[in-house]
C-alpha positions in Angstrom: 3.6 -8.7 7.0 5.1 -4.9 6.9 3.7 -4.0 10.4 5.9 -6.6 11.8 9.1 -5.7 9.6 8.6 -1.8 10.6 8.4 -2.9 14.3 11.6 -5.2 14.2 13.9 -2.3 12.4 12.2 0.5 15.1 13.3 -2.1 17.8 16.3 -3.6 17.1 18.8 -0.7 17.7 16.9 0.3 21.0 17.3 -2.9 22.4 21.0 -3.2 21.5 21.4 0.2 23.2 20.5 -1.1 26.3 22.3 -4.7 25.9 25.1 -5.5 28.4 27.0 -2.7 30.6 24.0 -0.4 29.3 21.3 -2.4 31.1 22.9 -2.2 34.1 21.4 0.6 36.6 23.1 3.6 36.4 22.6 5.9 39.2 19.4 4.0 40.4 17.8 3.7 36.7 16.9 0.3 35.5 17.1 1.0 31.6 15.9 -2.7 31.0 12.9 -1.9 32.9 12.2 1.4 31.4 12.3 -0.1 27.9 10.4 -3.1 28.9 7.7 -0.6 29.8 7.8 1.1 26.2 7.5 -2.4 24.5 4.6 -3.5 26.7 2.9 -0.3 25.9 3.3 -0.6 22.2 2.2 -4.2 22.6 -0.9 -3.5 24.3 -1.6 -0.1 22.1 -1.5 -2.4 18.9 -3.8 -4.8 20.4 -6.2 -2.4 21.2 -6.0 -0.7 17.9 -7.2 -4.0 16.4 -9.8 -4.1 19.0 -11.4 -0.6 18.8 -12.7 0.6 15.4 -11.2 3.5 13.3 -7.4 2.7 14.3 -4.5 1.1 12.6 -2.8 -0.9 14.7 0.7 -0.6 13.7 0.4 3.0 14.1 -0.7 2.3 17.7 2.1 0.1 18.2 5.0 2.2 17.2 2.9 5.3 19.3 2.6 3.0 22.2 6.4 2.1 21.8 7.5 5.9 21.3 5.3 7.4 24.0 8.2 8.0 26.6 10.9 8.6 24.0 11.8 11.9 25.9 12.0 10.0 29.1 14.2 7.5 27.6 16.4 10.4 26.1 16.9 11.9 29.3 17.5 8.4 31.2 20.4 7.8 28.9 21.9 11.4 28.4 21.4 13.1 31.9 20.7 10.1 34.1 21.7 12.0 37.3 19.5 14.9 36.6 16.6 12.7 35.6 16.9 10.9 38.9 16.8 14.1 40.8 13.8 15.2 39.1 11.7 12.2 39.7 12.8 12.1 43.2 12.2 15.6 44.0 8.6 14.9 42.3 8.0 12.0 44.7 9.5 14.1 47.9 7.5 17.1 47.3 4.3 15.6 45.8 4.3 17.9 42.5 4.1 16.9 39.0 7.5 15.8 37.5 6.8 17.9 34.5 7.0 20.9 36.8 10.3 19.5 38.5 11.6 18.8 35.1 11.0 22.6 34.1 12.4 23.8 36.9 15.4 21.6 37.0 16.3 20.9 33.6 14.3 24.1 31.8 12.4 21.3 29.7 10.1 18.5 30.2 10.5 14.8 28.8 7.3 15.7 26.4 9.1 18.7 25.1 11.7 16.8 24.4 9.7 13.8 22.6 7.5 16.5 20.7 11.0 18.3 19.8 12.7 14.8 18.6 9.3 13.8 16.7 9.3 17.0 14.8 13.1 17.0 14.1 12.9 13.2 13.1 9.9 14.1 10.5 7.8 11.8 12.4 4.3 11.5 10.8 1.8 13.8 12.8 0.1 11.2 14.7 3.6 10.1 16.4 4.2 14.0 17.1 1.1 14.4 19.9 0.6 13.5 23.0 -3.0 13.2 24.8 -5.5 15.8 23.7 -9.0 15.5 21.8 -8.7 16.2 18.2 -10.9 19.5 17.0 -14.3 17.4 16.6 -14.1 16.0 20.0 -13.4 12.7 19.3 -10.5 10.9 21.0 -7.5 9.3 19.1 -4.2 7.6 19.0 -2.7 9.5 21.9 -5.9 8.5 24.2 -5.4 5.1 23.2 -1.7 5.0 24.0 -2.4 6.6 27.3 -4.7 3.9 28.1 -2.3 1.1 26.9 0.1 2.9 29.4 -2.2 3.0 32.1 -3.0 -0.6 31.7 0.4 -1.7 31.2 1.5 0.2 34.7 -1.6 -1.8 36.6 -0.3 -5.0 35.1 3.2 -4.6 36.4 5.1 -2.9 33.0 5.6 0.3 34.9 8.9 2.0 34.4 9.9 2.0 38.2 10.5 5.7 38.0 7.9 6.6 40.5 5.6 8.5 37.9 2.1 8.6 38.8 -0.1 5.4 37.8 -3.3 6.4 36.5 -6.4 4.9 38.4 -9.4 2.6 37.3 -11.4 5.9 37.2 -9.4 7.9 34.9 -9.0 4.7 32.4 -12.6 4.3 32.3 -12.9 7.8 31.4 -10.4 7.0 28.6 -12.2 3.8 27.6 -15.6 6.2 27.3 -13.7 8.7 25.3 -12.7 5.8 22.5 -16.3 4.8 22.8 -15.9 1.7 24.3 -16.2 0.8 28.1 -13.9 -0.5 30.6 -15.3 -3.8 31.0 -14.6 -4.3 27.0 -11.2 -4.0 28.1 -11.1 -6.1 31.0 -12.8 -8.7 29.3 -9.6 -9.0 26.9 -6.8 -8.7 29.8 -5.4 -12.1 29.8 -4.9 -11.8 26.1 -3.6 -8.2 26.2 -1.1 -9.2 29.1 -0.1 -12.2 27.3 0.4 -10.0 24.3 2.6 -7.5 26.3 4.6 -10.4 27.9 5.6 -11.7 24.4 6.8 -8.4 23.2 8.4 -7.3 26.4 10.2 -10.5 27.4 
């Protein structure tokens, strides 16, 4: 269908960017693993979008795929500075966004939002986690849930960013109107889908 075609068009040039020498660890960053994380989050978000009512799975997939666009951009364009940020974050026990702001003057989230705006992405792809005005959760919360699940299942980006604990993921599920048990019941199916997309 059109969703699969869109996904192929979107992912092919990104995969090509990480082929060959570009996939080799530079300054300690595993680019293939970073991309694998994005692909897995996209896969899980798309699958959750089909499971939860009121979501378009294609939009959820794309949003999940692009959830760390700013992080990928920094890793490719400023690898040494980016590596220093997350090393300092881990060493000092400080949030990585604070360290990025201090060292780079900008965060990977701000870069992602600026890129999304400059590239004319739809509004749903320009937002990070926040509740909508009517108090209901939306795609950003679903993507954050997908990212937390993917990290717990071994699809982390290996950059030392904080993994969300089960209590927080349970809260995200509740904000979407589902229980964490609902999601856990489909864990095997979701993992298999992530494995296929991120292989």
